[in-house]
C-alpha positions as CSV (number, residue, x, y, z in Angstrom):
1,M,32.3,42.2,48.8
2,V,29.8,43.8,51.2
3,T,30.3,47.3,49.7
4,G,28.9,46.1,46.3
5,A,25.6,46.9,44.6
6,G,23.5,47.3,47.8
7,A,25.5,50.1,49.3
8,G,26.5,52.0,46.1
9,P,23.2,53.9,45.2
10,R,22.5,54.9,48.9
11,A,26.0,56.2,49.4
12,G,25.6,58.1,46.2
13,R,22.4,59.8,47.4
14,V,24.0,60.8,50.6
15,R,27.0,62.2,48.8
16,G,24.6,64.1,46.5
17,E,22.7,65.6,49.4
18,R,25.9,66.8,51.0
19,A,27.1,68.2,47.7
20,R,24.0,70.3,47.3
21,G,24.6,71.9,50.8
22,P,22.3,72.8,53.8
23,S,19.5,74.1,51.7
24,A,19.0,70.8,49.9
25,A,19.0,69.0,53.3
26,L,16.4,71.4,54.6
27,D,14.2,70.9,51.5
28,M,14.4,67.2,52.0
29,A,13.4,67.5,55.7
30,L,10.4,69.7,54.8
31,R,9.2,67.2,52.2
32,R,9.3,64.5,54.8
33,R,7.5,66.5,57.5
34,P,4.7,68.6,56.0
35,S,3.6,69.7,59.5
36,L,6.9,71.6,59.9
37,V,6.2,73.5,56.6
38,L,2.8,74.6,58.0
39,L,4.3,75.7,61.3
40,L,6.9,77.8,59.5
41,L,4.3,79.4,57.3
42,L,2.2,80.3,60.3
43,V,5.1,81.9,62.2
44,R,6.1,83.8,59.0
45,G,2.6,85.0,58.6
46,C,2.4,86.3,62.2
47,L,5.6,88.2,61.9
48,I,4.7,89.8,58.6
49,G,1.1,90.6,59.7
50,A,2.0,92.4,62.9
51,V,2.3,96.2,63.2
52,N,5.6,97.1,64.9
53,L,7.0,100.5,66.0
54,K,10.5,101.8,66.8
55,S,12.0,105.1,67.7
56,S,15.4,106.6,66.9
57,N,15.4,108.4,70.2
58,R,13.2,107.5,73.2
59,T,14.6,110.1,75.5
60,P,15.2,113.4,73.6
61,V,16.6,116.4,75.5
62,V,16.1,119.9,74.1
63,Q,16.6,123.4,75.4
64,E,13.6,125.7,75.8
65,F,12.3,127.5,72.7
66,E,14.1,125.1,70.3
67,S,12.3,122.5,68.1
68,V,12.3,118.7,68.7
69,E,11.2,115.6,66.8
70,L,9.5,112.7,68.7
71,S,10.5,109.8,66.6
72,C,7.8,107.0,65.9
73,I,8.4,104.8,62.9
74,I,6.3,101.9,61.6
75,T,8.7,99.1,60.7
76,D,6.1,96.4,59.8
77,S,2.5,96.6,58.7
78,Q,0.2,95.4,56.0
79,T,-2.3,98.3,56.5
80,N,-1.9,101.2,54.1
81,D,-3.8,103.8,56.2
82,P,-3.3,103.0,59.9
83,R,-4.8,105.2,62.6
84,I,-2.3,107.4,64.3
85,E,-2.7,108.9,67.7
86,W,-0.3,110.8,70.0
87,K,-1.1,111.3,73.7
88,K,0.7,113.4,76.4
89,I,1.0,111.9,79.9
90,Q,1.8,114.5,82.6
91,D,1.0,114.8,86.3
92,E,-1.0,111.5,86.0
93,Q,-3.2,113.0,83.3
94,T,-3.5,111.9,79.7
95,T,-4.5,114.3,77.0
96,Y,-4.6,114.0,73.2
97,V,-1.9,115.6,71.1
98,F,-2.8,114.2,67.7
99,F,-6.2,112.7,67.2
100,D,-8.7,112.4,64.3
101,N,-5.9,113.5,61.9
102,K,-5.5,116.9,63.8
103,I,-3.1,118.4,66.3
104,Q,-4.9,118.9,69.6
105,G,-4.6,121.0,72.8
106,D,-1.9,123.6,73.4
107,L,0.3,122.2,70.6
108,T,-2.3,123.2,67.9
109,D,-0.2,126.0,66.5
110,R,3.3,124.7,67.0
111,A,3.3,121.0,66.1
112,E,2.8,118.8,63.0
113,L,3.0,115.1,62.0
114,L,6.3,114.5,60.4
115,G,6.4,111.8,57.8
116,K,3.7,109.3,58.6
117,T,3.8,109.0,62.4
118,S,6.6,111.1,64.0
119,L,5.7,114.3,65.8
120,K,7.6,117.6,65.5
121,I,7.1,120.4,68.1
122,W,8.4,123.9,67.6
123,N,9.2,126.5,70.3
124,V,9.1,124.0,73.1
125,T,8.5,125.3,76.6
126,R,9.2,123.8,80.1
127,K,5.6,122.7,80.2
128,D,6.2,120.4,77.3
129,S,8.4,118.1,79.5
130,A,6.3,114.9,79.7
131,L,5.8,111.4,78.4
132,Y,4.4,111.1,74.9
133,R,2.8,107.9,73.6
134,C,2.6,107.1,69.9
135,E,-0.2,104.6,69.2
136,V,-0.9,102.9,65.8
137,V,-3.9,100.9,65.0
138,A,-3.6,98.7,61.8
139,R,-6.8,97.0,61.1
140,N,-5.5,94.7,58.4
141,D,-2.7,93.3,60.5
142,R,-2.9,90.2,62.7
143,K,-1.6,92.2,65.6
144,E,-3.5,95.4,65.1
145,I,-2.1,97.7,67.8
146,D,1.4,98.8,68.9
147,E,2.6,101.8,70.9
148,I,5.8,103.4,72.0
149,V,6.5,105.9,74.7
150,I,8.9,108.9,74.3
151,E,10.2,110.9,77.3
152,L,10.8,114.5,76.4
153,T,13.0,116.6,78.7
154,V,13.1,120.4,78.1
155,Q,16.1,122.1,79.7
156,V,15.7,125.7,81.0
157,K,18.6,128.2,81.3
158,P,18.9,129.8,84.7
159,V,18.0,133.5,85.2
160,A,20.1,135.9,87.3
161,P,20.2,134.5,90.8
162,V,19.3,136.5,93.9
163,C,22.5,137.0,96.0
164,R,22.7,138.2,99.6
165,V,26.1,139.4,100.9
166,P,26.6,141.1,104.3
167,R,28.1,144.5,103.8
168,A,30.3,144.6,107.0
169,V,31.4,141.8,109.3
170,P,33.7,142.1,112.3
171,V,36.9,140.1,112.3
172,G,36.4,136.6,113.8
173,K,32.6,136.6,113.4
174,A,30.6,134.2,111.3
175,A,29.0,135.2,108.0
176,T,26.7,133.6,105.5
177,L,26.3,134.5,101.8
178,S,23.4,133.1,99.9
179,C,22.6,132.5,96.2
180,Q,19.2,131.2,94.9
181,E,17.7,130.7,91.4
182,G,14.3,129.3,90.8
183,E,13.8,129.0,87.0
184,G,16.5,126.7,85.7
185,F,16.0,123.1,84.9
186,P,17.7,120.8,85.7
187,R,18.3,122.5,89.1
188,P,21.5,124.6,88.8
189,H,24.7,124.2,90.6
190,Y,26.2,127.3,92.3
191,S,29.7,128.7,92.4
192,W,31.0,131.8,94.2
193,Y,33.7,134.2,93.2
194,R,35.7,136.8,95.2
195,N,37.4,139.5,93.2
196,D,36.8,137.3,90.1
197,V,38.6,134.4,91.6
198,P,36.6,131.1,91.9
199,L,36.2,129.8,95.5
200,P,36.7,126.1,96.3
201,T,34.0,124.2,98.2
202,D,36.3,124.1,101.2
203,S,38.9,126.7,102.0
204,R,41.0,124.1,103.9
205,A,41.5,122.1,100.6
206,N,43.3,125.0,98.8
207,P,46.5,126.5,100.2
208,R,45.6,129.8,98.4
209,F,42.7,130.2,101.0
210,R,44.5,128.9,104.1
211,N,43.8,132.1,105.9
212,S,40.0,131.7,105.3
213,S,37.5,129.4,107.0
214,F,34.6,128.9,104.6
215,V,32.5,126.1,103.1
216,L,30.6,126.4,99.9
217,N,27.6,124.2,99.2
218,P,27.1,124.0,95.3
219,E,23.7,122.5,95.7
220,T,22.1,125.2,97.9
221,G,24.3,128.1,96.9
222,T,25.3,129.0,100.5
223,L,28.8,130.2,101.3
224,V,29.4,130.0,105.1
225,F,32.4,131.6,106.9
226,S,32.9,130.2,110.4
227,A,35.2,133.2,111.3
228,V,36.0,135.9,108.8
229,H,39.5,137.3,108.4
230,K,40.6,140.6,106.9
231,E,41.6,138.8,103.7
232,D,38.0,137.8,103.2
233,S,37.1,141.4,102.3
234,G,36.3,141.9,98.6
235,Q,33.7,141.8,95.9
236,Y,31.5,138.7,95.8
237,Y,29.2,137.3,93.1
238,C,27.6,133.9,92.4
239,I,27.0,132.0,89.1
240,A,24.1,129.5,88.7
241,S,24.7,127.0,85.9
242,N,23.2,123.9,84.4
243,D,23.3,122.1,81.0
244,A,21.2,124.8,79.4
245,G,23.5,127.7,80.4
246,S,24.4,130.0,83.2
247,A,23.6,133.4,84.8
248,R,25.3,135.5,87.5
249,C,24.3,138.1,90.1
250,E,25.8,141.5,90.4
251,E,29.0,142.0,92.5
252,Q,28.5,143.0,96.1
253,D,31.1,144.2,98.6
254,M,31.8,142.5,101.9
255,E,34.1,144.4,104.2
256,V,35.7,142.8,107.2
257,S,36.2,145.3,109.9
258,T,39.1,145.2,112.4
259,R,37.4,147.6,114.8
260,T,36.4,146.1,118.1
261,Q,32.8,146.5,119.1
262,G,32.1,148.9,121.9
263,S,29.3,151.1,122.9
264,Q,28.8,154.9,123.4
265,M,26.1,157.3,124.3
266,E,24.6,159.7,121.8
267,L,22.0,162.5,121.9
268,T,19.0,161.8,119.8
269,T,16.9,164.5,118.0
270,S,14.4,164.3,120.7
271,G,17.0,165.3,123.3
272,Q,17.3,161.8,124.9
273,M,20.4,159.8,125.3
274,R,20.8,156.3,123.9
275,R,23.5,153.6,123.7
276,V,24.8,152.7,120.2
277,T,27.3,150.1,119.1
278,S,30.4,151.3,117.2
279,G,30.7,150.2,113.6
280,T,26.9,150.6,113.0
281,S,25.1,153.5,111.5
282,P,23.2,155.6,114.1
283,R,19.5,155.8,113.7
284,S,17.3,158.8,114.6
């Protein structure tokens, strides 16, 4: 038969290779192609002999006066004592933070190298918001240099905003209340309250304020009445808030007067007559 002595040993070798699994087949292929062995060794050598960095958090966010870690970790390197440098990039200027094994610049007394390459900063301020570049030079590696950039954001709590509220407004007249705060970061959003009740951004959207006609801009802090009503009288205050916290101004009274404006004559201290508008305080 054709399946006799000629086919038996070869079939047995094939069955043997299959029985030993994929690793045996790979060994057989490598023995037959030495050039493939050399290529794999070169690739393996390049991967092992290259310094590589990673970070557990490339965009840390921290509140002012807290501490923060800028993570920079060496994952692969054959160099025992690589050179570590940290640089700060802000306003298109680059300055050293860690150089020659020392903390540099304005971080001298409030930063240290954590572990082998990470950087820890205490008592961060708004001026520390910047890009920080971790650079590692490993002379014994095939790829000697690697770097990673960390973007640090320092959030700042708002301070008490400056509020301006008109004391008296005649019925039917327009009125503008303003609220401004210049310290918080990110920029705060504003909300207004009347008699401790939060006001919506548009009075027309809330039946509770159907007798009012105001629009609140939470970005700029302005509260604008197109025509005030008697019900708009009350105590007003504003709150500025962001992710770091909030602050409010003191309450201020706004009175909506129902008196109609008129004019009358009065005698001044110099004995002269002058015309004044009712509802306003006479001046000497």
